[in-house]
C-alpha positions, 0 to 999 in steps of 0.5 A: 239621912234621906240625902245620904240614901239618895246620893247612895241610890244615884251612885249605885244607878250610875255604877249599874249603868256604867258596867251594865253589859250589852250585846256588841255586833259588828263586821270586819272588812279589808281596807282596800277590797271591802271584803269581809274577813273571817276568823278575826280575834275579837277580844276584850282586853281586860279579860280573856273573854273573845270570839272570832269573826264568822265567814261573813266577817261578822261577830257578837260579843258581850262587853260594857261601855268602858271596855276596849276591844282588841281586834286581830288577824293574821296578816293585818294591823291590830286595832282597838276600840272603845265600846262606849255607846256603840252597839254595832262596830264596823272595822276596816283592817289594814294589812300589816305585812308587805304582802298578804300572801305570807298568810297560808290556808293549806295544811290546816282547817283552823285560822289562817297562819303565818306560814313561818308559823305553820307546823309544816313547810309551806311555799307561797308563790305569787303568780303575777310577779314570777311569770312576768320576769320569765318566758317560761310558758305555763304554771309548772315550768314557773314553779319549777324555778321557785319551789325547792323539790318540785320535780317537773320534766319536759317529754319528747318522743313519749306519744301523749307525754309530749302533750301533757305535762305532770309535776310532783314533789319530793322525788315521788310520782306524779300521782302522789301529790294532791292538787287542790283549787281553793281548797277543794280537790282537783280531778286527775287527767285520763292520761297514763304515762306510758313509754319514753317517759318519766313517772311511767305507770303514773297519771296526774293533774294537769295544773297548765289547764288553769290559766295563770291569769286566774291565779292569785297564788299557789300555796305548796305543802311540802309534807304528807297530808293524806290524813288531812285531804285523802288520797294522793297527798303522799308527797304533799299538797298544791293548793291553787288560790284564785283571784278575788280582784275586782275593778281591776284589769290585768293583761300580759302579752308575751313572745318568745322563742329559742335561739340554739346554734349549737344543736338546731338541726339546721346546724347539722353537718348533713341537714337533709338527714333530720326534720328542720325548722327555723334558726328561731323556733319554739316561737311562742305567743302567750296572752293572759287576761284577768277582770273582776266585777263587784256583785252586790254591795256586800262584798260579792264578786266575780273574777275571770281569768282567761289565756291562749297560749301557741308554741311552735316546734323545736328540732335538736340534733347533734351537729356531728356524731362521728366520735370514733374517727374524728371527734373534732371534725364536721364530717358526717358519720354513719351514727346519726339519730335514725330513729329520731330524725325529728327530736324536739318539743311538739307544738301546742295551741291552748286556750281557756278560761276560770271564774271565781265567784262568791255572793253573800246571802243578805240577812244570813251568815251564809255565802254562796260560792262557784268557781270552774273553767274550760280548757282546750289543747291541741298538740302536734308531735313526731313519733319515732322515724321509720326508715325504709331500708330496715322496716319496709313493712311500716310503709305502703307498698305495692304487691311486690313489696316496692316502696309507694312514695308519698312525696308529702310525707316522706323524705329522702336524705341527700337524693340523686338527681333524677332518681329515688334512693329507696334506702335513703327514704324516712318519715315521721309519723305525727300524732295530733292530741286533743285534750278538753278539761272542764270543772265546776264547783259550787257551795255554800259556807256559813256559821250556825250556832255558837260560831260553828263554821260549815262548808258544804260543796260539790266539785266535778271535773272532767278530762277528755283525751283524744288522739289522731295518727297524722301523715302516717299509714297503715300498711295493710290497707289495700294497695288502691288506699294505703298511700292516701289514708293518712289520718286516723282516728285512734280513739282515746280515754276520759276521766270524770270525778265527782266530789261532795264534801261537808266540813265543819270547824269552831274555834274554842278561845277558852280552851288552853290558848285556843282550840280549832276542832274540825270534822267532815265527810267526803263522797267521791264518784269516778268514772273511766273510759276508753274508746276505740279508734276507727278500725283502720286505726288498728286493724290488720287487712290481708295480705298479712305478709310480703316479701320485701326486695330491700331487705330480702325476706318476708316480713309480717306487714305492720298493722294499724296506724303508725306512730300510735295504733288505735284503741281496739274493741277489746281496749274499751272499758267503762268503769266507775267506783265510789269512795266515802270517807271522813275525818277529825282534825284538832289544832291546839295552842297549848301555850302562846309558843307551843302549837299541836295539830292532829288528823285522823282519816277513815276511807272506804273504796268500793273496789279495794276496801277500807284505809285509815290514816293519821298525822301529828304535827307540832310547832314551837317558838324557842324565841320570838324569831325561831320556830322548830317544827316537825310532824309524823304521818302515815299516807295512802294513794288508791290505784287510780281507775287508769291504772286498773283499767288502762290497756292499748297496744303500742309501739316502742324502739327497744334495743334498736328495734321497733316493736309492738308491746301490749299493756295489758289491764291489771284485771286481765286473764294474761295478768293473772297468768303472770301472777300479777295480783289486783292493785291495791293501795300505796301507803307511806310513813312520812317524818319531817323535822325543820325550823323557821327562823327570822333573824331580822326583819324581811329575812326569813330562813326555812330548812326542813328535812324529810323521810318518807317510806313508801310501800307498794308503789305502783309501776309498769312491769318489765316486757315479757316475751309474748311467745312465753308458754304461760302467756301465749294463750292469752295474747291477741292474734293481731298485730304480732306482738313482741311483748306484754307488760303490766301494771303492779304494786311492785317497789318499796321506796325510801326518799330522804332529803332536806329543803331550804328557802331563803327569802329577803326583801327590803326597800329604801327611798326609790330602791328595792331588792328582793331574794329568794333561794330555794334548795333541795338535797335529796336521795331515792333508795329502792328498798325492795322489789315485790316480785310475784311467786310465779315470776321469781324463779330466777334472776332472768325472771326477776330482772324482767319484772323491774330491771336494773334500767327501770330501777335507775329511772326510778331512782332518777325521778329527781336530781340529787340536788336542785338549788335556784335563786331569783334576785332582783334589784329595782330603781325608780322605774327600771328593775333588773333580775336573774333566775339562777337554777343548778341541776344535780347529777343524774344517771340513767341506762341504756337497753344494752347491746353487748355481752362481755365474753363468757358472762352469764346472766346476773354477771357484769355485761351478761345480759346477752344480745339475745336478751337485749332490750330487757334492760338488765345488766346493760353493757355496750362495747367500748369505741376502741374495741377493748372491751365492754362497759355499763351503758350508763347515761351520766347528766353532770350538774349544770346551771342555767342563767336568766337575765331580764330587764323591766321598764315601767313605761307608766303607772299601769304599763311595763315592759320586760325584755329577757334571755332565759339560759343566756349561755346556752347550757344543754344536759349532757348528751344520752350517750355513755362515755367511751362507748358513744358509737355503741350506745348512741340512739339507745337512750329513752328518748332516742335523741341527743338529750333525755328528759331532764328538768333543766330542758334541751332547747337552749337559749331563749329570747323573750319579752312581755308587755304587762298592763294593769288598770 
């Protein structure tokens, strides 16, 4: 009996030892980089018990010696390990996907997801592989080739818009897409688009201020996300993820230039009519560098990316404009682009750097992180042409109104030897723009309590925009200096934004199949300033009138710097506001197949009040390779301080006449007199429905439809006459203004469309193929124009407020269709590839010169010559003189073809050569079919082409040398 009891005791003791649970701790890292991996699932295979790693990659779980732990994470191969006698486990995971970039963090605050399993569409663009295979010199032009519904237009003759490029999604405004860096809000530019440009009235984020060499990838969420991220995210979110590489040197050196034998001004029948460059113009040099260093022994690092870019000007004009008499001739006609003798891209010199840093704090579950950078840009662009024969008041003249010729600035076309024909003198003012962009972010993230992850951060961003008039004149200066003072400090503006965030989240594995609950707070401070230029940049000096023999009349002498008059003391502003917001968000895996996301956000602005938004999104796995997804959300965009407070007096060509136009601030007395109410938030309701399908390995299909109902869009109003009896008492006395316009919450629109993305990649042996197809089909509809009651008396007033011409430009914010296909085949050290981009139809309108016989306002052709420039019912006369037609500028569908060849010289050095737009395709010219003579020069740009996504510079030759060690 004693032996039996002894044996039983030994058995029970052994069993208790075998099944006794102990605390197992561990750390999960990346096998390549050694970096800690957060959000890794740690699960006991024999039960549902589990946990996840914190921000340091650390975990803690109760297990016994016989248990098997399953370790899994999105983007990595699953591993299992038997506990045995171990109490501390360190595991290095290996990537399971060809590219870890398939995992996205944008659009959810829980665990990372494979993008095809996200409930909303997210694009991933790996920047190194894209920028090496194109001559596109900046981030926005590169994304334009790879992302459906991405909208980007290079401007010309649009003042500051020539110096800075903005982009948007799904045909909405530039400021209706939110930009993040490493998941943190990026500041806006201080600049507001004005005349001669798409997106006028919008500000935006300067993506090109971030060096591409510092960027690992770009995640683009194509869905409304205001409830998750706040203001500006109506169309979606662009999240720029910075590199974390260490001990790796990346360098790229590229040169390129345009070869356009058709439209280069050197090939005009009379090049002396235009500014000219070289046969290969727009010459570009670009240098990118990136290197990272480890910090400590716990996965800390600092990565630094830098770039330098210089781009030369381009000069474009039609070779011949004599359509009415001999369309096929090369004989010069009187229909030259007399107001745009220097049409093309401006020059740019830019450079900057950005760093990304993380330092785990030893002995804790916290990590300190920081990122930021500095970018400098100088752009020189040509303004509209001043011709002496029709605008002598914009030239330096003596007391008798005779020209004071300045040979270093003025030009003469077809001069008679030994004499100066003043009727043929012209010059183009230049605008120098200097942009400084600074950002700094710092924060601490960690884990407390029962796996509560927290992140406390502060991000500050600053943008400064400074104008200088160059090679220009203030015609009212005294005769002894008017011809010699040729450079003016025009002033400018700056914008500062400081954002503080606290984000908290936790994963509950025991609720259904997993719940991630998140909440957070945000405080944002913004400041916007306009600073005045030097007095001579805007002032008018006596005498204010002169008689000009060349025109035979007395005129007001044009005051201020020609090209871009300086900001006046009355423009100066220093405005600030604050914003406090909070959000709740949950992501629930209801079953293994069904995912549900929900978010609610509340915000309060110190200047216009309270807003709230929500979002619901879901994804269901119909099969293992087919996911159905959809969302519904509300959104908002706060009116920017730039829109509320911007003011300046500018010059613009309206119906062939150079006019002074005052953009009055929304807070001004003249805006109140016009019945323009204070700006309020834009609001939206977004719907989306789509699917992600992976029919075979390495092939993915996503299709997503969307509908965006947007109310109270902020736009520029039309131009009201400065002599209007109601407005005149509030109009500045100098310079002699022609008109005034305002910002207003004016338009309700509907944007609807579908995005299609196909991706395929395959390797076999020493060969490989990659395919990316991205397409968008969309329409923009104007549902309602919200006209203030004082401006809604008649058709004339309503059209002045927001004309048919302005409506056409809003609808033409994006082409109806855009398809791009990137295809690459490689074998051994060689690769050959192509980028094919198809741009669909666009239609814009001119100002209108002609009146149909007997027509009244509101009838076809009824705008009338007296109302020319208002831009409603614009008609022009046919070349054959038989009547009038609507002044429509139709840009028919076109496709550009890029080719490149890559050779890997060594393991670490590659050389790529290519030709972009190999067939020298251009958009249709900005002239009305059948009425080209009458409509020539009446476009938004005043040149041969308008600003459309495909560009107008023609074929580009380029080569890149890439090194990575």
